[in-house]
C-alpha positions as CSV (number, residue, x, y, z in Angstrom):
1,M,65.1,-231.3,137.5
2,S,65.7,-234.4,139.0
3,V,65.6,-235.3,143.1
4,R,66.4,-238.0,145.9
5,M,63.4,-238.8,147.4
6,L,63.4,-240.2,150.8
7,R,59.9,-241.8,152.5
8,V,58.5,-241.4,156.2
9,A,55.9,-243.2,157.6
10,C,54.9,-243.3,161.3
11,D,53.3,-246.5,160.7
12,G,56.4,-248.3,159.8
13,T,55.3,-248.5,155.9
14,G,58.2,-246.2,154.8
15,V,61.9,-246.7,154.8
16,Y,62.3,-244.0,158.1
17,R,59.4,-244.2,160.9
18,S,60.5,-240.5,162.0
19,V,60.9,-237.2,160.2
20,Q,64.4,-236.5,162.0
21,E,65.9,-240.5,160.8
22,A,65.0,-238.7,156.8
23,V,67.1,-235.9,157.6
24,N,70.2,-237.7,159.3
25,A,70.0,-239.8,155.9
26,V,70.6,-236.5,153.9
27,P,74.3,-236.5,153.0
28,L,76.2,-233.9,155.0
29,H,77.0,-230.3,152.4
30,N,74.3,-232.1,149.7
31,R,74.2,-229.9,146.2
32,A,71.0,-231.3,145.1
33,R,67.4,-231.0,146.5
34,I,66.0,-234.3,148.4
35,I,63.0,-234.3,149.1
36,I,61.4,-236.0,152.1
37,Q,57.9,-237.4,151.4
38,I,56.1,-236.9,154.7
39,S,52.7,-239.5,154.8
40,P,50.2,-238.4,157.0
41,G,50.5,-239.1,160.7
42,L,51.3,-237.0,163.9
43,Y,55.1,-236.8,164.0
44,R,55.6,-236.1,167.8
45,E,59.3,-235.3,168.0
46,P,61.3,-231.9,167.7
47,V,63.5,-231.9,164.2
48,H,66.6,-230.3,163.3
49,I,68.0,-229.7,160.1
50,P,71.8,-228.4,160.2
51,K,73.4,-226.1,158.3
52,T,75.6,-228.9,156.8
53,K,72.1,-230.1,155.3
54,N,71.0,-227.8,152.7
55,F,68.3,-228.3,149.8
56,I,65.9,-230.6,151.7
57,T,62.1,-230.5,150.9
58,F,59.2,-231.6,153.3
59,A,56.5,-233.0,151.1
60,A,53.0,-234.0,152.3
61,L,49.5,-234.3,151.0
62,K,47.5,-232.2,153.4
63,P,48.9,-230.3,156.1
64,E,45.8,-231.1,158.3
65,T,46.6,-234.6,157.8
66,T,50.3,-234.3,158.3
67,V,51.5,-232.9,161.6
68,I,55.1,-232.3,163.2
69,S,54.7,-231.2,166.5
70,W,56.4,-230.9,170.0
71,D,55.6,-229.3,173.7
72,N,59.4,-227.3,174.3
73,T,59.4,-223.9,175.7
74,A,61.7,-221.3,176.7
75,T,62.2,-222.9,180.1
76,K,62.2,-226.5,179.6
77,I,64.2,-228.2,176.5
78,Q,64.0,-231.9,175.8
79,H,65.8,-232.7,172.4
80,H,68.3,-234.9,170.9
81,Q,70.8,-232.4,170.3
82,E,72.9,-230.8,172.6
83,S,72.3,-227.1,173.5
84,R,75.6,-226.1,172.2
85,L,73.8,-227.4,168.4
86,I,70.6,-225.8,169.2
87,G,71.1,-222.7,171.3
88,T,69.0,-222.2,174.6
89,G,66.0,-220.6,175.7
90,T,63.4,-219.2,173.1
91,F,66.1,-219.7,170.4
92,G,66.6,-223.5,170.9
93,C,62.8,-224.5,172.0
94,G,61.6,-224.7,168.8
95,S,59.4,-227.8,167.7
96,V,61.8,-227.7,163.9
97,I,65.0,-225.8,163.5
98,V,65.6,-225.3,159.9
99,E,69.2,-223.8,159.7
100,G,70.2,-225.5,156.3
101,E,69.4,-223.3,153.3
102,D,67.2,-223.7,150.3
103,F,64.8,-225.3,152.7
104,I,61.3,-225.6,151.4
105,A,58.0,-227.3,153.2
106,E,54.7,-227.7,151.2
107,N,51.4,-229.1,152.9
108,V,52.7,-229.4,156.4
109,T,51.7,-228.1,160.0
110,F,54.3,-227.4,162.3
111,G,52.8,-227.2,165.8
112,N,54.5,-226.4,169.4
113,S,51.8,-228.2,171.8
114,A,52.6,-226.1,174.8
115,P,49.4,-224.9,176.6
116,K,48.9,-221.4,176.9
117,G,50.4,-219.6,179.8
118,S,53.8,-221.7,179.0
119,G,55.7,-218.8,177.7
120,Q,58.0,-218.6,174.8
121,A,57.1,-221.7,172.7
122,V,57.9,-222.0,169.2
123,A,56.8,-224.4,166.7
124,L,59.5,-223.4,164.0
125,R,62.7,-221.7,163.8
126,V,64.2,-220.6,160.8
127,T,67.9,-219.5,160.6
128,A,68.6,-219.9,157.1
129,D,68.6,-218.3,153.4
130,R,66.1,-219.0,150.7
131,C,63.8,-220.8,152.8
132,A,59.5,-221.3,151.3
133,F,56.9,-222.8,152.3
134,Y,53.3,-223.7,150.3
135,N,49.8,-224.1,152.1
136,C,51.5,-224.9,155.6
137,R,50.3,-224.4,159.1
138,F,52.0,-222.9,162.1
139,L,50.1,-223.9,165.4
140,G,51.0,-222.5,169.0
141,W,50.3,-219.3,171.3
142,Q,53.7,-217.2,172.2
143,D,56.6,-217.0,169.6
144,T,54.8,-219.5,167.2
145,L,57.2,-218.9,164.2
146,Y,60.5,-217.6,164.5
147,L,61.6,-216.3,161.3
148,H,64.7,-215.6,162.7
149,Y,67.4,-215.0,159.5
150,G,67.4,-215.2,155.8
151,K,65.0,-214.4,153.3
152,H,61.6,-216.3,153.5
153,Y,58.7,-216.9,151.7
154,L,55.2,-218.2,152.9
155,R,52.2,-218.7,150.3
156,D,48.9,-219.7,151.4
157,C,49.7,-220.7,154.7
158,Y,48.0,-220.6,158.1
159,V,49.8,-218.6,161.3
160,E,47.8,-218.7,165.0
161,G,49.3,-217.3,167.9
162,S,48.6,-214.8,171.0
163,V,52.0,-212.7,171.7
164,D,54.8,-212.1,169.1
165,F,54.0,-214.7,167.3
166,I,55.7,-213.9,164.2
167,F,59.0,-212.6,165.5
168,G,62.5,-212.4,164.5
169,N,64.7,-210.2,162.4
170,A,64.5,-211.9,158.7
171,T,63.4,-210.7,155.2
172,A,59.9,-212.3,154.7
173,L,57.5,-211.9,152.7
174,L,53.6,-213.3,153.8
175,E,51.4,-213.6,150.7
176,H,47.7,-215.0,150.5
177,C,48.0,-216.1,154.4
178,H,45.7,-216.4,156.9
179,I,47.2,-214.8,160.2
180,H,44.7,-215.8,163.0
181,C,44.9,-213.9,166.6
182,K,43.8,-216.6,169.4
183,S,44.1,-214.0,172.4
184,E,45.4,-210.6,173.4
185,G,48.7,-209.8,172.2
186,F,50.9,-208.8,169.3
187,I,50.9,-210.5,165.6
188,T,54.9,-209.1,164.7
189,A,57.8,-208.7,166.9
190,Q,60.2,-207.8,164.1
191,S,63.9,-207.1,165.2
192,R,65.3,-204.9,162.7
193,K,68.3,-202.9,164.5
194,S,69.2,-200.3,162.3
195,S,68.4,-198.2,159.5
196,Q,71.2,-199.9,157.0
197,E,69.4,-203.3,157.3
198,T,67.2,-204.7,154.6
199,T,65.0,-207.0,156.6
200,G,61.4,-207.0,157.7
201,Y,58.0,-208.5,157.2
202,V,55.1,-207.6,154.2
203,F,51.9,-209.4,154.5
204,L,50.4,-209.0,151.2
205,R,46.8,-210.0,150.6
206,C,46.4,-211.6,153.9
207,V,43.4,-212.4,156.1
208,I,43.8,-211.5,159.7
209,T,41.0,-213.0,161.7
210,G,40.3,-213.3,165.8
211,N,37.8,-214.8,168.1
212,G,34.6,-212.5,168.0
213,S,33.9,-209.2,167.6
214,S,36.0,-207.5,170.1
215,S,39.5,-205.7,169.8
216,Y,42.3,-207.4,171.4
217,M,45.3,-207.5,169.0
218,H,48.4,-205.0,168.1
219,L,49.4,-205.6,164.5
220,G,53.1,-205.2,166.1
221,R,55.5,-204.1,168.2
222,P,59.0,-203.2,167.7
223,W,61.4,-206.0,169.2
224,G,64.3,-204.0,167.7
225,P,64.5,-200.1,168.1
226,F,64.1,-199.7,163.6
227,G,61.4,-203.0,163.4
228,R,59.8,-202.7,160.0
229,V,56.0,-204.5,159.2
230,V,54.3,-203.3,156.3
231,F,50.5,-204.9,155.9
232,A,49.1,-204.3,152.2
233,Y,45.8,-205.3,150.9
234,C,44.9,-207.4,153.5
235,W,41.9,-208.0,155.1
236,M,41.2,-207.1,159.4
237,D,38.3,-208.2,161.6
238,A,37.4,-206.6,164.4
239,C,40.3,-208.0,166.9
240,I,42.8,-205.6,165.7
241,K,42.9,-203.1,168.4
242,P,42.0,-199.1,166.8
243,V,45.3,-198.3,167.8
244,G,46.9,-201.0,165.7
245,W,50.5,-200.6,167.0
246,N,52.9,-200.8,170.1
247,N,55.6,-199.1,171.2
248,W,56.8,-201.7,173.9
249,G,56.7,-199.0,176.3
250,K,59.7,-197.2,174.9
251,A,58.7,-194.0,173.3
252,E,62.0,-193.7,171.9
253,N,60.8,-196.6,169.6
254,E,58.4,-194.2,168.1
255,R,60.9,-192.6,166.4
256,N,62.8,-195.4,164.5
257,A,60.2,-198.1,164.1
258,C,58.6,-198.7,160.5
259,F,54.9,-199.8,160.5
260,Y,52.9,-199.3,157.7
261,E,50.0,-200.3,156.1
262,Y,48.2,-200.1,152.6
263,K,45.2,-200.1,151.4
264,C,44.0,-202.6,154.1
265,S,40.1,-203.4,154.4
266,G,37.6,-205.1,157.0
267,P,36.8,-203.8,160.6
268,G,39.9,-203.5,162.0
269,S,42.0,-201.6,158.9
270,C,40.5,-198.1,160.2
271,L,43.7,-195.9,160.1
272,T,41.7,-192.7,161.9
273,R,42.5,-193.8,165.3
274,R,46.0,-195.2,164.6
275,V,48.8,-194.4,166.8
276,A,50.3,-191.3,165.2
277,W,53.4,-192.8,164.6
278,C,52.1,-195.6,162.1
279,R,51.3,-194.2,158.5
280,E,49.5,-195.4,155.3
281,L,52.1,-195.6,152.8
282,V,51.3,-193.8,149.5
283,D,52.0,-195.7,145.7
284,V,55.1,-194.8,145.1
285,E,56.2,-195.8,148.6
286,A,54.4,-199.1,148.1
287,E,55.9,-200.3,144.8
288,Q,58.8,-202.2,146.7
289,F,56.8,-204.0,149.0
290,L,54.1,-205.3,146.4
291,A,56.3,-208.0,144.5
292,H,58.7,-210.8,144.9
293,Q,61.5,-208.5,144.7
294,F,61.4,-207.2,148.3
295,I,62.7,-210.9,149.2
296,D,64.6,-211.4,145.8
297,P,66.1,-208.4,144.9
298,E,68.7,-210.1,141.9
299,P,66.3,-210.9,138.9
300,A,69.8,-213.1,137.6
301,R,69.8,-215.1,140.7
302,C,66.1,-215.8,140.8
303,W,66.1,-218.1,143.7
304,L,62.6,-217.9,144.3
305,A,61.4,-219.0,140.9
306,Q,63.7,-221.7,141.2
307,R,61.9,-223.2,144.1
308,M,58.2,-222.6,142.7
309,A,59.9,-224.5,139.5
310,I,60.4,-227.5,141.5
311,K,57.7,-230.6,140.8
312,I,57.4,-231.8,144.1
313,P,55.4,-235.1,144.1
314,L,52.5,-235.8,146.0
315,S,52.2,-239.2,146.5
316,A,53.4,-239.2,150.1
């Protein structure tokens, strides 16, 4: 598969100095994949990929050396785009906002450098279908990763935060990811609004870590009344509270929230003291969540396989 490549280097050795400059160079309504090679460096800038620019890939060598970061919060947004385009509040404060479909990122760090206590401070918002992230990092405190809309796949990624730091109403599979809980709060806040929606988060073979041996973190709470989250074959350390889940202060959420666990391990995985309204799946129930079909239900189209087949050069 032939692709066009654009090179970014903050030291001036590339065609573009900023990531946004390279995004701006992508033709409107492009139908062929364009790879933006990002050389090592700290890119202190907000980035917006609009709906008119699809099939973009961010490719770097190592996430530890290639960082895109900004410090917007829900109450303080400085951006090159107008609020009518990116939104306001939590929706508009992402350091990187992806609205173009079929986006891919590999070996990139997305960060929000707002300090602890700043409130909602999104590192990445994804409002687009068929987006995939490989070996990426998402750094922040509250609302780090906003999986707002679409089908998303994350593999070998690192996500950190404290309060609701993976949230939204996307359909997302996080496989072999590392979830790090920096302080007390909630890992997920999934916002499915009805039982008819197919959205939800699946954490498959992930590792959940914290800061010591005390228990201070919930696995999630329902931002929407039918919030759906599954942890399967995950290792959980002692930071996970024995009760596991929280109803967000609304007893009525307990009737509809779908919070499931399946064959997890580690000191934080014990089910004996979990809230009564979550449960462990049996084998036949778990099958639908244990494969890529959860986010790629139409084998004939196979969007995920096509994304994984793209050869991304590592010469950035």
